[in-house]
N, C-alpha and C positions, 0 to 999 in steps of 0.2 A: 651689579655686573653678573652676567650669566656665562656659564661654561656649557656649551652645547657639545655633547659627547656621543660618539658612536664607536662600537667595537665589533670586531669579528672574532669568533672563537672556534675551538675545535669541537664544540658541541653545546648542548643547551643546559647542562648541569654544572653550576659553578663549583660544586664539590669535587668533581672529577675532571672537568675540562679547563682549558687555559685560553688566554687571550692571544690572538695571532696578529691583530692589527688594532690600532687606536687612532682616532682623530678627535681633536678638541678645537673648537672655535670659541673665542671669547668675544662677547658682544654686550653692548649696553642696552640692547633692545631695539636699536635702530641701525647700527652699523658694526661691522667686524673690527675688533681692536687688535686681536692677535690670533694666531692659529698654529697648530702643531699636528703632525701626522707621522706615523712610523709603523713599519712592520715590527712584530715582536716574535722572537724565537720562543715557542712554548715549551721547549725541552721535552716534548712528546711528539709522536707522529700525528700528522693531520689525516683524518679519515678521508677516503676517496669521495664520499658524498659532500663533504665540506669543500674539498678541492673543486668539485664540479660546481658547487653553488657560488663560491666566492672567487674562484680563479686563483686562489693563493695556494701554492704548492709547497711541499717540504723543501725543495731546492731554494725557493724564494726566501724562506725564513732561516735557512741554515746559517747565514752570516749576519742576520739581523740581531739587534741587541736583545738581551733577556729583560724581563720586566724590572729587575733590580737596577739595571743600567738606566732606565728611563723614569724611575719613580720620582726623582728629584724634580724633573721637568713637569711631570704630572702634578706634583704637589704645588709647585710654583704657579702653575696655570689655574688650578682649581681651588686653591686655598682662599676662603672668604667669599667664594662665588656660589651662586645657585646652580646646582647640578641639574641640567636639563637633558632629557633624552626622550625618544619615542618609545613608550613602554619602559619607563625609567628604571624600574626595579631590576630588570634584566642586566643592563649595563652596570648599574650601581653595585649589584651583588658580586659581579665578577671582579671589579676593581677592589672592592672591600676585601674579597677573599685573597687577592694578590698581596694587598697590604698586610693582611693577617699573617700570611705565610712568611713575611719578612719581619714579623714582630712589630708591626706598626698599626695604627688605628686610622681608619678613614671615616670621617663624619662630615656630611654636607647636607644642607637643605636640598630637598629634591622637588622637581617639577616635571610632571609627565605631559608631553604634548598630545598624547592620545586623549587624556582626560580634559586638557585645555581645549582641544578641538571639539570634543563632544559638547562642551558647555557653550562655546562661541559659535559653532557651526552645527546646530542640532539636527539638521535634515540631510546630512550627508549619507549616501548609500553605504559607505564603508569608511573606516577610520584607520586602515592600514596606510603606511607612509606613501607607498606608490599610488594608491587610489586617491588619497587626499591631494597629492601633488598634481595628479592628472586633472582633478576637478578645479584646482586653483591656478592651473597654468604654471606650475613651478617645475622647471626641468630638473631631472636627476641624471647627472653624468656619472658613469661608472657605478651602476646600481650594484648593491650588495658588497660594496667596498666601503670601508669606514669613512674615508674622506668624502666620497660621493653622497652617501646617506646623511652624514653630519651636515654637509653644506646645504642639502635640501631641507633638513630639519631647521637650520638657521632661517632660511627664507620663510618656511611655514611659521616659525615662532614670531618673526617680525610681523607677518600678516595678522596673526592672532592678537598680538598686542594692539595693533591699529584698530581691530574690530572689537576689542574688549571694552564695551560700554558699561558693564555692570560692576567692574572692579574685581572680576574673578581672580585675576593674577595676584592682586594684593591680598585677597582673602585666603587663597590657597597656601600662601607662604606664612600665614600665622601659625604659631606653634600648636594651637588647639584645634586647628581645622581638620587634621587627619587626612587631608587631601591626598598626600603622597602615599598614604597607607592603603587606600581603596584600590580595588582592581580597575584596570583601565576602562572597562565597559559598563561599570555599575553607576547609574545615576546618583549623584550626591544626595539629592532630595529624598531618595528612597532610604538611604542609610540614616539620614537625619530624622526621619519619621519613625524609626524603630523605637519601641518602648523599652523601658528598663523594668520589665515585668516578666513573670513566669509564663512560658508558652512555647510555641513551635515557630520555626522560621524555615522558609523555602527559598533556595537559590534557583533562578530560572535562566534558561539559555536564550538565545536571540529570538527564538520562536515562542517563547513563553513556557516551554516545557520544564517541569521540575528536574533539576539535575542533582540536587542534594537537599535532604530534609533533616533537620536537627531539632533538639529541644534544649531549653535553657531556663535557668532560674532568673537570669537577666538577659533578655534577648539581645539588646544592643551590645552589651559587653561580650557576649559569646560570639556574635557575628564578627566583631572586631578582631577576635583572636584568630579567626581563619586567615586574616590578612596580615597578621603580625609575623615577625621572624624573618630571618635572612636566608633561609634555605631556598634554593632555586632549582629544584629538580624538574625534570621534564613533566612529571605527573602533576606537580604543584602548579607549574606555570600553565599547563593545559587547563587545570581546574579554575584558576583565577581568571584566565582569559575567556573562559566559557561563561562566566557570570555576567549576565546582562540585566538582571533584576533581582530584587529580594522582596518577599512578602512575608507576612507573619500572622499569627492568630494568638491572642492572649487566652490562656487556659485557666489561670487562677491558682493552680497548685501543680506540684511535680507529678503526682499520679495521673492526672488528666493529660498532662503534657506527654508523659511516657506512652499512655494508651493511644493518644491521637497520632503521635509520631509513628508508632508501630503500624497503625492502620494506613497512614498515608504512604509509608515506605512500600508496603505490600500492594497498595493501589497503583502507585505511579512507577515503582521499580526504578528509582533515580540512578543514573549511571555512576555517580561518585559515592553512593552509599554502599557500604560493604555489609554491615551488620543487619540482621533480621531478614536478609533476602533468602538465606538458606541456613536454618539452624537445626542441628541434629542433637537430640537429647540421648546420649549414649548410655547413661547409667540411671538406675532407678532404685528407690528404697521400697522393699517389699515387706509386707506384713503377713504373718502366719501364726498359728497356734501349735505349740509342740504337744507331744503325747502326755505331758504332765499337766497341761492346761495353761501354761504360761504363754502370753503373747510375745512374739519375737519380731525382730526386724533384721533385714540383711540387705547389703548393697550388691546388686548384680547388674550386668548389662541388660539394657532394655530388650524385651522379647515381645513379639506380636501375640504370644500365647498367654501372657500374664499381664495384669494391670498393676502398675506400681502406685504407691500412695504419694510419691513425689518423684519428679524427674530432674536430672541435672546434666549439664554438658560434659563435666569432667568427674572422674573418680574422686579426686581430692576434694572437689566441691561437695559431693554427696557425703563423703565420710566426715568432712568438717562440719556440715550441718547436723548430721546424726550425732557426732560427738558433743555438739552444743546442747542438743536435747537430752543426751545422757547425763551431762553434768547438771543441767538446769532442774531436771526432775528426778535425779538420783536413780536412774535406771541402771540395770546391770549391763556393763559393756560386753560381757560374754553373750548374753541373750540378744544383744543388738549387733552381733557379728563384728565387734571392734577388737575383741581379744580372743585368742585361742588358748584354752586351758583345759586340762583333763578333768579338773574338779572345780574348785571355787576360782573366781576371777581375782586378779590382782587388787582391784578396788575394794573387794570384800576384806582382803587382808589388812588394808589400811583404813577400813572403816567407812568408806564412802558408798559402798553397795550394801543393801539391806539383806542380802543373802538369798536372792531368788535362784542364783546359779547353783546353790547347794541345798535347796529345799528349806532354808531357815526362814524365808518369808512366804506367807501364804499366797496362793494364786489370786485370791480376791483383793488383797492389799496391793500386790504388785500390778495386777491388771488395771486396777482403778487409776493408779498413778500413770501407767502406760497410756491409757486412753486420754488423760488430760494432756499428755505430751504430744500426742498425735492428732489432736482435734482440729488443728489448722493445717495439716498436711494437704498437699495440692489437690489430690483427687477425691478428697472427702466430699460427698455430694450435699453441700449445704446451700441454703438460700440466705442472702444477706444484702444489705445496702451499706455502702461506704459514703459517709458524709464528709465533705471537705470545704475548704475556702473557695468561694466563687471568684468571679472576675472583678467584683467590687465588694464594698462593705455590706451592701444590702442583698448579697447573693450567696448561695451555697451551691457546691457541686454535688452531684449524686452519681454513684456507680452502682449498678444492680447486677447481682449474680444470683441465678436461680438454679437450684439443684446442681451446683458446681459449674454451671454454664454461664459465661459472661454474656449479658444481654446488651450492654451499652452504657453510655453516660449522658448526662444533661445538666441543666442548671435550674434552680428554683429560687423564689424569693425567700429571704431569711425569715420573714415573719409567717410563712406558711405553716399552719398546724395540720398534722395528720394523725390519724388514730391507728392505722395499720401500715407498716413499712411497704407492703406490696403495692399500696396506692401510688408510690413514687415511680412505678414503671411508666405511668402516663407522662412523666416529665423527661424521659430520656429519648435520645436518638439511638436507633439500633446499629450495632457494629458487630462484625463477625468475631467469633471465638477462635482461638488457635493456641498452640503451645507457647508462643512468645507472650501472648496476653496472660496466659496462666502463670508464666514465669514472673511477669510484672506484678500481678495481683498477689502471688504468694510471697514475693519479696516484700511487698507493702504490708501484708498481714503479719509477717514475722516481726515487724518492728513497730506496728501501729499501736496506739493506745486504745483501750476497750471502748471508750465513748465515741470513737469514730466509726465503729462497725456495729450495725444493728441487724441482728438475726431475725428471720421471720419464717 
C-alpha cells in the first residue's frame, strides 16, 4: 500500500518553516482506498509570497488544528505504507521535523515520483508535476494546494505503475537500492557506475555544465554523502535539484586528486564550490640574518615588498607550523619570534634550547640546524619529482616541480627505468602554478616520506 502525500508550507526550509496544509491519499497502486486533507495552523505567520502562491491566508489557518492535533490521523494513514511524493524528500523532511518537535520518530520507506517518472518516461521535456500532467493528460484541480497536487500525483503514480515494464518500482524499494537517497534528476545508472577509488567527481547541471567539483578517497561513498542527511535548507534543495549528472576521473592517490580538483575548480568556476575560488594568504614566515650572524624567522602579514619562505591563511596556522619546526629541530623560539624575552628564552632555561639566544651556541651549529628545518619551506626554489601510486598496480603517478614552480602531473609505467629525474618531464601534462597548488604541495611535502620525493 502507498501513501501519496503533498504538503504546503510557510517556506522551503524544514528547520525554520512549518506545514500549513496536508493531503494524503492511500492507494494500492490501482485505486484510492482512503484519503485525508486538512489545513494546519503553523503557529507562525504565513509570508505574503506563500499566500500569493497557495491562496492560503493567515485567517484561513487561524482556526485550523495544529500538527499535534492531526498527528494520530497521519500516523494511522501512513504507518506501514510506502511514502510517495513528487520530490519526496521535501515533504518527508517537513513531516519528520514535525514528529521530532513532538518527541516522536517518523520512518517510512520513500518513493519519489520524479525519479520514477524519469525512469519510466525518459524523453519528457520536463519532470515538474504540472508539466508531466500536461503531457499525460492528467488534470490538476486546485493547483498548489495539497489536495489538488496530491490527487494529480496519485493519477501520475497509477500511470507509472502501468508503464513499469522493467520492475523499477520493486527495485527502488529494496533496502540497498539507495533510490530514495538520490537527487530527483540524477540518472541512477550514473551513480551506479561510480568507482570506489581515489579521484575527482563532477556534478553537472541540465546543460552539462559543472556545478560542483570534489575529490575523494572513495568516489562513490563521497558522492553518496552529498545526498544523505535530513536537512532541507533552500540552498541544499537548490543544489540537489540542480544535479542532472555526475562524472568522475580516477586519479590514483590523494595528491593527484587534490591538484586536479584545484585545477578544475579554477577552470570551470562551479557555482556551488566555495573553496579555492578566492584564497588570500594573509600571513607569511620571513627569514633574515641578525647582526650576530644567527638566522632568524618571524611571522608577519604578507607584503608585496618582501618574499616569505612560507605563506598561510591564518596567523594561528603560521605560528603553529613554525612552533612545530622549533620543537622538531630544537631551534630557539626567541630567534623564531615565538617568545619575547630580554635575554635568554624560556626554553633555554628548561634545557630544550641550545642557547643561541644568549650566545652559548655558535652561529655555525645553530644555522646548520636552522637550514635543515627550513629546507622544505614553500618558496625555497628546488627542483624535484614526487612519485606516487598510479591508477593501477602497473602505473605510477609523477608530479614535477622545477625551481619551485609546479609544472604538472602525469602517469608512467611502473617498470620504466630512468637515469635522471628531469627525464620524467616528458610524461606529464602541463598545469598552471598558483598559491593553492603551492599550498597543496607544501602540505604534502611536510608529511611525505623521503623515498616519494626525488630531487634533481
